[in-house]
Structures are given as C-alpha cells and as structure tokens.
MARTORMI-27868 format. One record per residue (C-alpha): residue number from 1; residue in one letter; x, y, z. Coordinates in pm, 1 decimal. Each point is the difference from the previous one (the first is absolute). Layout:
<gutis>
+-----+------+----------+----------+----------+
| pos | code |       px |       py |       pz |
+-----+------+----------+----------+----------+
| NUM |    A |        X |        Y |        Z |
...
+-----+------+----------+----------+----------+
</gutis>
This chain:
<gutis>
+-----+------+----------+----------+----------+
| pos | code |       px |       py |       pz |
+-----+------+----------+----------+----------+
|   1 |    M |   -690.6 |    297.7 |  -2632.2 |
|   2 |    R |   -321.8 |   -134.9 |    151.2 |
|   3 |    D |     18.8 |   -305.3 |   -227.0 |
|   4 |    L |    356.6 |    -72.5 |    115.4 |
|   5 |    V |    -85.2 |     28.0 |    369.0 |
|   6 |    E |   -316.1 |   -205.9 |    -38.4 |
|   7 |    R |    193.8 |   -271.1 |   -184.7 |
|   8 |    E |    247.8 |    -32.9 |    286.7 |
|   9 |    A |   -283.6 |     -4.1 |    253.9 |
|  10 |    R |   -203.5 |   -261.1 |   -186.2 |
|  11 |    A |    304.9 |   -221.8 |    -43.7 |
|  12 |    A |     56.3 |     23.1 |    375.3 |
|  13 |    A |   -366.4 |    -85.6 |     65.7 |
|  14 |    A |     26.4 |   -304.9 |   -224.6 |
|  15 |    A |    317.1 |   -112.9 |    178.7 |
|  16 |    A |   -125.1 |     45.1 |    357.8 |
|  17 |    P |   -195.4 |   -328.7 |     31.5 |
|  18 |    A |    313.5 |   -200.0 |    -81.2 |
|  19 |    L |    192.8 |    130.5 |    301.8 |
|  20 |    T |     64.2 |   -249.1 |    278.9 |
|  21 |    D |    203.7 |     27.9 |    318.2 |
|  22 |    D |    262.4 |   -255.3 |   -104.9 |
|  23 |    A |     39.5 |    133.7 |   -352.4 |
|  24 |    V |     31.0 |    361.3 |    117.3 |
|  25 |    A |    262.7 |    -96.3 |    257.9 |
|  26 |    A |    194.1 |   -179.7 |   -272.4 |
|  27 |    A |    -30.2 |    296.9 |   -236.2 |
|  28 |    L |    124.1 |    247.2 |    260.4 |
|  29 |    T |    287.4 |   -230.0 |     94.1 |
|  30 |    R |     94.3 |    -15.6 |   -366.5 |
|  31 |    A |    -38.8 |    377.7 |    -35.0 |
|  32 |    A |    260.9 |     57.5 |    270.8 |
|  33 |    A |    247.0 |   -214.0 |   -195.2 |
|  34 |    V |    -90.2 |    157.4 |   -335.5 |
|  35 |    L |     50.3 |    347.7 |    146.1 |
|  36 |    R |    355.3 |    -91.8 |     88.6 |
|  37 |    E |     58.2 |   -170.8 |   -334.1 |
|  38 |    R |   -128.0 |    295.8 |   -199.9 |
|  39 |    S |    123.9 |    276.9 |    224.2 |
|  40 |    G |    196.9 |    153.8 |   -284.4 |
|  41 |    A |   -310.5 |     68.0 |   -209.0 |
|  42 |    V |   -184.5 |    144.2 |    299.5 |
|  43 |    L |    292.4 |    223.3 |     97.8 |
|  44 |    D |     41.1 |    121.8 |   -359.3 |
|  45 |    A |   -366.8 |     98.3 |    -11.3 |
|  46 |    N |     33.6 |    167.7 |    337.4 |
|  47 |    A |    309.0 |    195.1 |   -108.4 |
|  48 |    S |   -200.4 |    136.3 |   -293.4 |
|  49 |    D |   -282.3 |    101.7 |    234.4 |
|  50 |    V |    238.4 |    172.8 |    240.1 |
|  51 |    E |    177.9 |    185.5 |   -281.1 |
|  52 |    A |   -327.9 |    119.3 |   -148.7 |
|  53 |    A |   -133.4 |    113.7 |    336.8 |
|  54 |    A |    317.0 |    170.6 |    125.1 |
|  55 |    S |   -121.4 |    347.3 |    -98.4 |
|  56 |    T |   -355.9 |    -39.3 |    130.5 |
|  57 |    L |     20.5 |   -192.4 |    330.0 |
|  58 |    D |    158.1 |    120.9 |    322.7 |
|  59 |    A |    287.2 |   -189.3 |    161.6 |
|  60 |    G |   -222.1 |   -197.2 |    235.2 |
|  61 |    M |   -233.0 |   -118.3 |   -275.4 |
|  62 |    L |    294.3 |    -87.8 |   -223.7 |
|  63 |    D |    144.0 |   -209.8 |    278.8 |
|  64 |    R |   -328.8 |   -189.3 |     36.3 |
|  65 |    L |     -7.8 |    -54.2 |   -376.1 |
|  66 |    R |    358.3 |   -125.3 |    -23.1 |
|  67 |    L |     78.9 |   -372.7 |     19.7 |
|  68 |    D |    339.1 |   -164.3 |     40.9 |
|  69 |    D |    128.8 |   -352.2 |     59.2 |
|  70 |    A |    -54.5 |     18.4 |    376.4 |
|  71 |    R |   -355.3 |    131.6 |    -33.0 |
|  72 |    L |    -86.9 |   -262.1 |   -259.6 |
|  73 |    D |    139.3 |   -270.7 |    222.4 |
|  74 |    A |   -206.9 |    126.6 |    293.4 |
|  75 |    L |   -306.3 |     12.2 |   -224.0 |
|  76 |    A |     57.0 |   -359.2 |   -108.4 |
|  77 |    D |     27.4 |   -102.9 |    364.6 |
|  78 |    Q |   -330.1 |    170.9 |     75.0 |
|  79 |    V |   -176.6 |   -175.1 |   -289.4 |
|  80 |    L |    138.6 |   -328.8 |    127.9 |
|  81 |    A |   -126.0 |     81.2 |    350.6 |
|  82 |    T |   -346.2 |     75.6 |   -140.0 |
|  83 |    A |     -1.0 |   -334.8 |   -178.8 |
|  84 |    A |     75.5 |   -177.5 |    328.7 |
|  85 |    L |   -282.9 |    164.3 |    197.2 |
|  86 |    E |   -287.4 |   -220.3 |    107.6 |
|  87 |    P |   -294.7 |     13.1 |   -242.2 |
|  88 |    L |   -307.0 |    189.8 |    109.9 |
|  89 |    E |   -233.5 |   -214.8 |    208.6 |
|  90 |    R |   -320.1 |     -9.8 |   -206.5 |
|  91 |    D |   -235.6 |   -146.2 |    260.2 |
|  92 |    A |    -97.0 |    266.7 |    253.5 |
|  93 |    G |   -255.5 |   -191.2 |    205.8 |
|  94 |    R |   -283.7 |   -249.7 |    -12.1 |
|  95 |    R |   -331.6 |    -41.9 |    175.8 |
|  96 |    V |   -295.9 |   -234.9 |    -27.7 |
|  97 |    V |   -343.5 |    165.1 |     14.6 |
|  98 |    D |   -276.7 |   -167.2 |    201.1 |
|  99 |    N |   -170.1 |   -108.5 |   -322.5 |
| 100 |    G |    310.8 |   -186.3 |   -113.2 |
| 101 |    L |    148.0 |    254.4 |   -240.9 |
| 102 |    V |    380.8 |      5.5 |      9.0 |
| 103 |    V |    125.0 |    358.5 |    -35.1 |
| 104 |    T |    368.4 |     55.2 |    -74.3 |
| 105 |    E |    161.4 |    341.5 |    -21.1 |
| 106 |    R |    260.2 |     12.2 |   -276.1 |
| 107 |    R |    265.5 |    245.6 |   -115.8 |
| 108 |    I |      0.7 |      5.4 |   -379.2 |
| 109 |    P |    220.2 |    195.2 |   -245.6 |
| 110 |    I |   -116.6 |    334.9 |   -133.5 |
| 111 |    G |    104.1 |    -85.8 |   -355.3 |
| 112 |    V |    200.1 |    287.9 |   -146.8 |
| 113 |    V |    155.0 |    274.7 |    212.6 |
| 114 |    G |    164.0 |    306.4 |   -150.6 |
| 115 |    A |    298.2 |    178.4 |    150.7 |
| 116 |    N |    114.6 |    353.6 |    -77.6 |
| 117 |    F |    331.7 |     95.5 |    154.0 |
| 118 |    E |    273.1 |    259.9 |    -13.3 |
| 119 |    A |    347.7 |    -17.4 |   -151.6 |
| 120 |    R |    117.0 |   -283.0 |    224.4 |
| 121 |    P |     55.2 |   -305.0 |   -220.1 |
| 122 |    N |     40.3 |   -235.7 |    296.0 |
| 123 |    V |   -370.5 |     57.0 |     72.6 |
| 124 |    A |    -84.0 |   -182.4 |   -323.6 |
| 125 |    L |    130.9 |   -329.5 |    134.6 |
| 126 |    D |   -120.2 |     66.2 |    354.3 |
| 127 |    V |   -358.3 |     67.4 |   -104.1 |
| 128 |    A |    -16.5 |   -261.0 |   -275.5 |
| 129 |    G |    134.3 |   -261.1 |    241.4 |
| 130 |    Q |   -259.0 |     90.9 |    263.8 |
| 131 |    L |   -285.0 |    -10.0 |   -249.3 |
| 132 |    L |    105.1 |   -332.9 |   -146.6 |
| 133 |    K |     49.6 |   -141.1 |    349.6 |
| 134 |    S |   -362.9 |     87.6 |     76.0 |
| 135 |    L |    -96.3 |   -175.9 |   -329.2 |
| 136 |    N |    -97.2 |    326.6 |   -164.5 |
| 137 |    A |    123.0 |    106.0 |   -342.3 |
| 138 |    A |    161.7 |    343.3 |    -31.8 |
| 139 |    V |      3.0 |    297.4 |   -232.2 |
| 140 |    L |    290.8 |    228.5 |     83.1 |
| 141 |    R |     37.2 |    364.1 |    -94.1 |
| 142 |    T |    295.3 |    229.0 |     67.4 |
| 143 |    G |    101.2 |    339.8 |   -130.8 |
| 144 |    S |    236.3 |     66.5 |   -286.2 |
| 145 |    A |    302.4 |     35.6 |    230.1 |
| 146 |    A |      6.2 |   -371.5 |     88.8 |
| 147 |    L |   -179.7 |   -151.0 |   -298.6 |
| 148 |    R |    303.4 |   -156.7 |   -170.6 |
| 149 |    T |    106.7 |   -169.4 |    321.4 |
| 150 |    V |   -347.8 |   -122.9 |     88.3 |
| 151 |    T |    -49.5 |   -128.5 |   -356.1 |
| 152 |    A |    322.7 |   -200.5 |     31.2 |
| 153 |    L |   -110.7 |   -140.5 |    337.5 |
| 154 |    V |   -336.5 |   -106.4 |   -144.6 |
| 155 |    D |    110.0 |   -125.0 |   -341.1 |
| 156 |    D |    342.3 |   -144.2 |     84.1 |
| 157 |    V |    -59.5 |   -126.6 |    354.3 |
| 158 |    L |   -360.0 |    -46.8 |    111.5 |
| 159 |    R |   -172.3 |   -118.6 |   -315.6 |
| 160 |    P |    265.9 |   -256.1 |   -100.4 |
| 161 |    S |     -4.1 |   -135.5 |    355.7 |
| 162 |    L |   -377.8 |    -41.1 |     -6.7 |
| 163 |    E |     17.2 |   -172.2 |   -336.6 |
| 164 |    E |    275.7 |   -238.0 |    112.9 |
| 165 |    V |   -221.8 |   -145.7 |    273.6 |
| 166 |    G |   -304.2 |    -28.7 |   -223.6 |
| 167 |    L |   -185.2 |    318.6 |     95.2 |
| 168 |    P |   -129.8 |    254.9 |   -252.4 |
| 169 |    P |    253.3 |    283.2 |    -34.1 |
| 170 |    G |   -286.8 |    244.9 |    -31.8 |
| 171 |    A |    -64.6 |    -40.5 |    373.9 |
| 172 |    V |    224.2 |    306.7 |     33.0 |
| 173 |    G |   -112.7 |    276.8 |   -230.4 |
| 174 |    L |    165.4 |    335.0 |    -61.4 |
| 175 |    V |   -123.6 |    338.0 |   -117.5 |
| 176 |    R |    264.9 |     56.8 |   -262.9 |
| 177 |    S |     -7.9 |    376.6 |     -4.5 |
| 178 |    G |    126.0 |    253.3 |    250.0 |
| 179 |    D |   -273.3 |    242.6 |    -97.8 |
| 180 |    R |   -221.4 |    102.7 |    292.0 |
| 181 |    E |   -301.7 |   -112.2 |   -200.1 |
| 182 |    G |    107.3 |   -359.5 |     64.8 |
| 183 |    A |    -57.7 |     48.0 |    372.2 |
| 184 |    R |   -338.4 |    159.6 |    -59.5 |
| 185 |    L |   -105.6 |   -291.8 |   -219.9 |
| 186 |    L |    115.7 |   -254.6 |    257.7 |
| 187 |    V |   -243.9 |    142.9 |    257.4 |
| 188 |    S |   -284.8 |     15.7 |   -252.5 |
| 189 |    M |    -70.6 |   -367.9 |    -72.9 |
| 190 |    P |   -203.7 |   -142.2 |    290.8 |
| 191 |    K |   -115.8 |   -307.6 |   -190.5 |
| 192 |    V |    355.2 |   -116.2 |    -62.1 |
| 193 |    V |    211.5 |    171.1 |    268.1 |
| 194 |    P |   -228.3 |     50.4 |    303.3 |
| 195 |    L |    280.8 |     96.2 |    239.2 |
| 196 |    V |    307.8 |    216.8 |    -53.7 |
| 197 |    I |    285.4 |     54.3 |    243.2 |
| 198 |    L |    119.6 |    360.4 |    -17.4 |
| 199 |    R |    342.8 |    105.2 |    114.7 |
| 200 |    G |    156.7 |    338.3 |    -55.2 |
| 201 |    S |    -20.9 |    365.7 |     90.1 |
| 202 |    G |   -305.3 |    121.5 |    183.7 |
| 203 |    A |   -147.0 |    231.4 |   -266.7 |
| 204 |    S |     24.7 |   -233.5 |   -299.0 |
| 205 |    T |   -109.9 |   -302.9 |    197.4 |
| 206 |    A |   -296.9 |    187.3 |    145.5 |
| 207 |    E |   -101.4 |    101.9 |   -352.5 |
| 208 |    L |     10.1 |   -361.6 |   -116.1 |
| 209 |    A |   -195.6 |   -113.6 |    304.5 |
| 210 |    R |   -275.3 |    251.3 |    -81.0 |
| 211 |    L |    -10.8 |   -114.4 |   -362.6 |
| 212 |    A |    -11.8 |   -363.4 |    109.8 |
| 213 |    A |   -296.4 |     72.7 |    229.5 |
| 214 |    E |   -184.0 |    168.1 |   -285.9 |
| 215 |    N |     51.1 |   -314.3 |   -209.2 |
| 216 |    G |    -92.3 |   -251.1 |    269.9 |
| 217 |    V |    356.9 |   -124.4 |     53.7 |
| 218 |    R |    115.4 |    -60.4 |    356.5 |
| 219 |    T |    346.5 |    115.6 |    100.0 |
| 220 |    L |    255.9 |    -68.5 |    268.1 |
| 221 |    A |    184.7 |    328.5 |      5.3 |
| 222 |    H |    339.8 |     63.6 |    150.5 |
| 223 |    A |      1.8 |    372.5 |    -63.4 |
| 224 |    E |     97.5 |    164.9 |    325.7 |
| 225 |    G |    232.4 |    -67.2 |    287.4 |
| 226 |    G |    210.0 |    169.3 |    262.0 |
| 227 |    G |     83.9 |   -130.2 |    345.5 |
| 228 |    V |    -90.5 |    188.6 |    318.7 |
| 229 |    L |    216.0 |    -13.9 |    313.2 |
| 230 |    Y |   -145.9 |    140.9 |    322.2 |
| 231 |    L |    241.8 |     82.3 |    281.4 |
| 232 |    H |   -211.0 |    -19.8 |    315.4 |
| 233 |    G |     79.3 |    190.2 |    319.8 |
| 234 |    A |    137.5 |   -321.2 |    151.7 |
| 235 |    A |    221.0 |    -82.1 |   -296.6 |
| 236 |    S |    356.6 |   -117.1 |     52.2 |
| 237 |    R |    246.3 |    235.5 |   -167.7 |
| 238 |    E |    215.3 |   -292.7 |   -110.4 |
| 239 |    K |   -290.7 |   -192.2 |   -152.4 |
| 240 |    A |   -153.9 |    308.0 |   -159.5 |
| 241 |    L |    318.0 |     91.2 |   -187.5 |
| 242 |    A |     76.2 |   -361.3 |    -88.7 |
| 243 |    L |   -348.5 |    -52.6 |   -144.5 |
| 244 |    A |      8.9 |    328.6 |   -191.4 |
| 245 |    A |    335.0 |    -99.0 |   -151.7 |
| 246 |    A |   -120.3 |   -351.6 |    -83.6 |
| 247 |    S |   -300.2 |    151.4 |   -177.9 |
| 248 |    L |    219.8 |    205.3 |   -232.6 |
| 249 |    D |    233.3 |   -261.0 |   -150.9 |
| 250 |    R |   -172.3 |     64.8 |   -335.7 |
| 251 |    L |   -189.1 |    314.3 |    -97.3 |
| 252 |    G |   -174.8 |   -101.3 |   -322.5 |
| 253 |    V |   -221.7 |   -265.1 |    157.0 |
| 254 |    C |   -356.7 |     31.7 |    125.1 |
| 255 |    N |     60.3 |   -132.3 |    351.7 |
| 256 |    R |    284.7 |    227.5 |    103.5 |
| 257 |    L |    -39.3 |    266.5 |    269.8 |
| 258 |    N |   -200.2 |    278.9 |   -157.3 |
| 259 |    L |   -162.9 |    177.5 |    297.2 |
| 260 |    A |    151.9 |     26.8 |    348.2 |
| 261 |    L |   -245.0 |     98.0 |    272.9 |
| 262 |    V |    169.2 |    119.0 |    319.6 |
| 263 |    D |   -208.6 |     18.9 |    315.8 |
| 264 |    R |     12.8 |    335.0 |    177.5 |
| 265 |    D |    123.2 |   -193.1 |    305.5 |
| 266 |    A |    285.5 |   -144.6 |   -208.0 |
| 267 |    Q |    139.5 |    325.6 |   -136.1 |
| 268 |    A |    339.2 |    -78.8 |    151.5 |
| 269 |    L |     26.0 |   -252.0 |   -286.3 |
| 270 |    L |    -70.9 |    258.7 |   -266.1 |
| 271 |    E |    349.4 |    145.0 |    -29.5 |
| 272 |    P |    184.6 |   -335.2 |    -31.3 |
| 273 |    L |   -269.0 |   -121.1 |   -242.4 |
| 274 |    L |     48.8 |    303.4 |   -222.6 |
| 275 |    E |    377.0 |    -45.9 |     21.4 |
| 276 |    L |    -43.8 |   -359.8 |   -117.4 |
| 277 |    F |   -209.9 |    112.9 |   -295.8 |
| 278 |    A |    251.5 |    271.3 |    -88.6 |
| 279 |    S |    286.7 |   -250.6 |     15.7 |
| 280 |    R |   -185.7 |   -207.6 |   -260.2 |
| 281 |    G |    -26.7 |    301.5 |   -229.5 |
| 282 |    L |   -376.3 |     24.6 |     40.1 |
| 283 |    E |   -204.8 |    311.1 |    -56.5 |
| 284 |    I |   -222.2 |     48.9 |    307.1 |
| 285 |    R |   -347.9 |    141.7 |    -43.5 |
| 286 |    G |   -250.7 |     81.7 |    271.2 |
| 287 |    D |    -83.1 |    213.1 |    300.7 |
| 288 |    V |    320.7 |    -43.6 |    199.4 |
| 289 |    P |    295.8 |    237.8 |     43.3 |
| 290 |    G |    241.9 |     -9.3 |   -290.8 |
| 291 |    A |   -240.6 |   -176.4 |   -237.6 |
| 292 |    E |   -122.0 |    136.7 |   -329.9 |
| 293 |    P |   -372.1 |     84.4 |    -14.5 |
| 294 |    L |   -220.4 |   -291.4 |    -96.9 |
| 295 |    D |   -126.9 |     78.6 |   -350.2 |
| 296 |    E |   -184.9 |   -330.1 |    -43.6 |
| 297 |    P |   -263.1 |   -174.8 |    215.6 |
| 298 |    I |    154.5 |   -147.6 |    313.1 |
| 299 |    G |    -27.3 |   -356.6 |   -129.7 |
| 300 |    H |    148.5 |     68.9 |   -345.4 |
| 301 |    E |    213.8 |   -296.0 |   -106.8 |
| 302 |    W |    343.3 |    137.4 |    -86.7 |
| 303 |    A |    124.7 |   -331.0 |   -142.2 |
| 304 |    S |   -239.1 |     41.1 |   -293.8 |
| 305 |    D |    127.9 |    352.1 |    -71.9 |
| 306 |    P |    314.7 |    -49.0 |   -213.8 |
| 307 |    D |    125.6 |    354.3 |     53.1 |
| 308 |    R |    -31.3 |     -9.0 |    379.4 |
| 309 |    V |     45.6 |   -361.5 |     97.3 |
| 310 |    S |    258.4 |     99.7 |    265.4 |
| 311 |    T |   -261.9 |    169.6 |    214.5 |
| 312 |    V |   -169.7 |    -81.2 |    328.9 |
| 313 |    T |   -284.0 |    173.4 |    185.3 |
| 314 |    V |     20.1 |     68.0 |    374.1 |
| 315 |    A |   -289.5 |    115.5 |    219.9 |
| 316 |    V |    -57.2 |     42.9 |    373.4 |
| 317 |    V |   -317.5 |   -160.0 |    138.9 |
| 318 |    D |   -189.1 |      5.8 |    328.2 |
| 319 |    G |    -26.8 |   -364.0 |     96.7 |
| 320 |    V |    -99.6 |   -337.2 |   -139.4 |
| 321 |    E |   -344.5 |    108.4 |   -119.1 |
| 322 |    E |    131.5 |    278.2 |   -221.4 |
| 323 |    A |    270.6 |   -228.6 |   -136.7 |
| 324 |    L |   -265.0 |   -259.0 |    -85.5 |
| 325 |    R |   -225.3 |    258.2 |   -161.7 |
| 326 |    I |    279.7 |    118.7 |   -227.3 |
| 327 |    A |    115.5 |   -353.1 |    -83.2 |
| 328 |    N |   -354.0 |   -119.3 |    -74.4 |
| 329 |    V |   -140.4 |    304.3 |   -177.0 |
| 330 |    E |    289.1 |    194.2 |   -151.8 |
| 331 |    T |    215.8 |   -282.4 |   -138.5 |
| 332 |    S |    -39.8 |   -290.0 |   -242.0 |
| 333 |    A |    -56.1 |   -252.6 |    282.8 |
| 334 |    L |    290.9 |   -213.7 |   -117.0 |
| 335 |    A |    191.6 |    -32.5 |    326.5 |
| 336 |    A |     58.1 |    176.0 |    330.8 |
| 337 |    G |    217.6 |    -74.0 |    301.2 |
| 338 |    I |     36.9 |    119.8 |    356.9 |
| 339 |    V |    308.5 |     31.2 |    218.2 |
| 340 |    T |    -81.5 |    -15.4 |    370.6 |
| 341 |    E |     82.1 |   -184.3 |    319.6 |
| 342 |    D |   -359.6 |     51.1 |    114.7 |
| 343 |    E |   -180.8 |   -325.5 |    -81.8 |
| 344 |    A |   -345.8 |    151.7 |     44.6 |
| 345 |    A |     80.4 |    278.1 |   -248.2 |
| 346 |    A |    138.6 |   -254.4 |   -243.8 |
| 347 |    E |   -314.1 |   -213.7 |     25.1 |
| 348 |    R |   -218.7 |    307.1 |    -57.4 |
| 349 |    F |    197.5 |     83.0 |   -314.2 |
| 350 |    L |     -1.3 |   -360.0 |   -124.5 |
| 351 |    D |   -375.6 |    -28.2 |     55.8 |
| 352 |    G |    -82.7 |    343.3 |   -139.6 |
| 353 |    Y |    190.9 |     -1.9 |   -328.0 |
| 354 |    R |   -211.1 |   -103.8 |   -299.2 |
| 355 |    G |    272.8 |    -39.1 |   -260.1 |
| 356 |    T |    133.5 |   -322.5 |   -149.2 |
| 357 |    A |    293.5 |    -48.2 |    239.8 |
| 358 |    V |     69.7 |    140.4 |    345.7 |
| 359 |    F |    329.5 |    -25.1 |    188.0 |
| 360 |    W |    136.1 |     34.4 |    351.4 |
| 361 |    H |    377.8 |     30.4 |     20.8 |
| 362 |    A |     43.3 |   -117.0 |   -359.1 |
| 363 |    P |     61.1 |    204.9 |   -317.2 |
| 364 |    T |   -273.1 |     37.5 |   -261.0 |
| 365 |    R |    246.2 |   -132.9 |   -258.8 |
| 366 |    F |   -134.4 |   -343.3 |     97.5 |
| 367 |    A |   -335.9 |     86.9 |   -158.4 |
| 368 |    D |     91.4 |   -235.3 |   -281.2 |
| 369 |    G |   -164.6 |   -313.1 |   -132.0 |
| 370 |    F |    298.2 |   -231.2 |     18.0 |
| 371 |    E |     95.5 |    116.0 |    348.4 |
| 372 |    L |   -351.9 |    -35.7 |    141.3 |
| 373 |    T |   -132.6 |   -303.2 |   -190.2 |
| 374 |    G |    300.5 |   -190.6 |   -130.7 |
| 375 |    A |   -117.1 |     49.6 |   -360.9 |
| 376 |    P |     80.9 |    275.1 |   -252.4 |
| 377 |    E |   -272.1 |    260.6 |    -35.6 |
| 378 |    T |   -180.3 |    136.7 |   -303.3 |
| 379 |    G |    -41.2 |    324.9 |    192.5 |
| 380 |    I |   -149.5 |    139.6 |    319.6 |
| 381 |    N |   -370.2 |     78.4 |     -8.6 |
| 382 |    V |   -104.1 |    284.1 |    231.8 |
| 383 |    D |   -372.4 |      1.3 |    -79.7 |
| 384 |    H |   -241.5 |     24.2 |    294.2 |
| 385 |    V |   -225.4 |   -280.2 |   -127.1 |
| 386 |    P |    -20.8 |   -375.7 |     62.1 |
| 387 |    G |    221.7 |   -218.7 |   -211.8 |
| 388 |    P |    376.9 |    -33.1 |    -32.1 |
| 389 |    R |    149.8 |    294.5 |    189.3 |
| 390 |    G |    361.0 |     68.1 |     79.2 |
| 391 |    P |    259.7 |   -205.0 |   -189.5 |
| 392 |    V |   -178.0 |   -195.3 |   -275.5 |
| 393 |    T |    153.7 |   -338.7 |    -87.3 |
| 394 |    Y |   -106.9 |   -307.8 |   -193.4 |
| 395 |    R |   -194.4 |   -109.5 |    308.9 |
| 396 |    D |   -241.6 |    291.2 |    -52.4 |
| 397 |    L |    -74.5 |    -29.5 |   -372.0 |
| 398 |    W |   -308.3 |   -218.1 |     -2.0 |
| 399 |    L |   -377.3 |      7.2 |     -6.2 |
| 400 |    R |   -224.7 |   -161.8 |    257.3 |
| 401 |    Q |   -229.7 |   -270.1 |   -131.6 |
| 402 |    Y |   -249.2 |   -225.3 |    177.0 |
| 403 |    R |    -28.1 |   -359.0 |   -119.7 |
| 404 |    I |   -323.2 |   -170.9 |     99.8 |
| 405 |    V |    -65.1 |   -372.7 |    -34.6 |
| 406 |    G |   -334.2 |   -162.8 |     80.3 |
| 407 |    D |   -172.8 |   -333.5 |    -58.8 |
| 408 |    G |   -294.1 |    127.1 |   -204.0 |
| 409 |    T |   -247.6 |     11.3 |    287.4 |
| 410 |    Q |     63.3 |    349.7 |    133.4 |
| 411 |    S |   -235.4 |    291.7 |    -63.4 |
| 412 |    R |    -67.1 |    340.0 |    156.1 |
+-----+------+----------+----------+----------+
</gutis>
C-alpha cells in the first residue's frame, strides 16, 4: 500500500507548481457544473456506501454519510462559492533596509497537504476546494464507509474538471483504500506531504497526530469539540433558554451545547433549563438534582460518542473564575459563551477564555468557518500554539517567505 499512497502523493507534488489562481477558480467553477451533470453516478456510489454501512454505523453517522439531490445541489453551490472567493493576497508587507535591501514578506503555497476525514463525503469537496484555492495540491483519505462516494467525487468530478482547464488531474490525489493503514501512511511522508489535516473522532485523530509527530509531519487536527454555555448570576431567563435551545438544533456536531455551567446565583434558571433539555429528549449528566452521575470527565464531548450523542453535562459553579477555569482547563477549548446582563462580567469572561471562539449572548453553533470568515473551513484547530487556530480556511494554508532584493553592494 505504501507504493500506492506515495504514487498519489508524488503526482500531487508534481502537479502543485502548475496551480494558479485563475485556473483553480475555473476548475472549481467547472466542478460545480460537473457535479450536477454527473449526480447520478455520485448518488449511485453513495447508495452503495450507505447500504454497506447500514449495519455498522449509527443513525447519525449514516445521515452524515447519505447524499441526495438537495445535498448535492447545496454542495455544488458551496464549490461555486469557493471558486468566487478572492484569491489569497500573497504580498504581506514590504520594507527597505537602511543599506538599500528591499525585503518583501510573501505567503507561498505549502505544496502538498493531506486530509484525513470521517465518513462525510461532502468534506472531500470542501477540503479539496480549500486546498486548491490556496494553490496547494491535495491527497485525500477517508474510511471505507465513504470510499466509493469520495472516489466518484475525485475521479468523476474533480479530476475531469482540473483537466478541462489545463491543470494536472493529479493535483487531487486519493488514498484508494479504506484500510486504516492508509491514514498511517499519509502522516508518515514528511518529504512529500509535510502537513496533514485531521478530522474525526478524538481517539483515532489523536493517535494519528502522535504518529505524525514521530515522523516529522505537522498536523492541523480537528479532533475535539463541545460548546460551553455559562449562565451567569445576572443572566436573563429568556436569553438563557433561547441560547440553550439555539445551541441544540443539531446534536452530532462539534459546536453544539455540550456543557452547561450554571452560576450558583442563577440556580432559579436550573429547573427550566433541565426541563428544556428533557423536552429535547436529552440525557442529563452532572451534579444537579435529577441528573445521572457523570461517568466521564466534565468536558467529555458527547457528540463524538455515537451511543450517547443525545447527552449534555450540567454543573453548578461559583462565579466567573470557576467557569473560566473549567472552560479553559477541562474542555477542548473549542468555544464557550456567557449569558449575562452584567457587562463587566461579560468582559471578564471574554478576556479570560483562551479557546478559539468566545461568545456573549450568541450560541456556540456559530463557531464555524463559513459563519465567522465567509469561507468554508477545512476544520477547527484548537492547538495552543502560534499558527492557524480556530476555523482553518484557504487563507491560512501558506508558508511565510522573505524575498530580499539588493544591488550587489550590500554586506554584513
């Protein structure tokens, strides 16, 4: 299998220098049309994937795997929207040194970026579009559940569209096996694939991230999520319940309400909050009356637990500082929000949270690349290091380079 993965990666590396902003925009525009033209082939492949996975995936995962005419149409619209986005501005600044050297900071492509993602075939086009838009070639890898669909999207949609506008079709590569070894190989080739985007469940993604580090491959990992909502002592009942409800419109997503923190001074809100959760059919875990004991760490992300996705954790806290400690230390640091009419308390929470997105009177469901940046995301990076953090889009997938021009007279 190594030879097969390396062949796809090297073909992508050879294709990368040919990518230009205009040609990529044309290819993605064409891909949106081709997706509609060849929807039958894509839907047939997807039906086979869904049938094969029916006995192994839960209902939520099957729903994310399944495509239909409406979803394909929405996906085509998104590819078209990506094509229309402004190209990345490559010049990041310029200065002239006293000795006459002209120093320009540039944003240059990485080359080849890998992407490993779960059984959500729409991610194939989302991620490939983002990588191409940043003038990087791609090597995609998905599991066996979505492999037929993703193969159809690559071979019947993306590659023909690239070829039609004069770009090498190998600019989008594919690991053509659902075996887990394909993912391990993808994060083991630093010379060819120096960066891999990881999306999926926390345990498997964390394992791949560790393997990548051992092999000298950098990763942007979207492994953990879970939104936090803190009901402060000065919270409005109406806003608190409205925001809790708005955070639960979907349960199988990383930015939904996962942990509700209720201030001891806001315990009058506890009963109606629990009633709201019960009306949504949620299992309530935590240290509050009527809840089941918490048998996982307080920040455990229920959306990544297929058997218990309809679960929420509730805890009572003593003030803003304890809420911040829990949100910063005990959770993934994806997103946290506060409900309060006390502006000073809100500012303390906004300033004190160290996660990727912090909210005041807004649901954490807006911790999403398209909502926050206007561009689809490849994932949300929650690492506590410099670099692209939060929603990662095509605007983040570059390397910094300094270009220096002199007149031949300069010396140190």
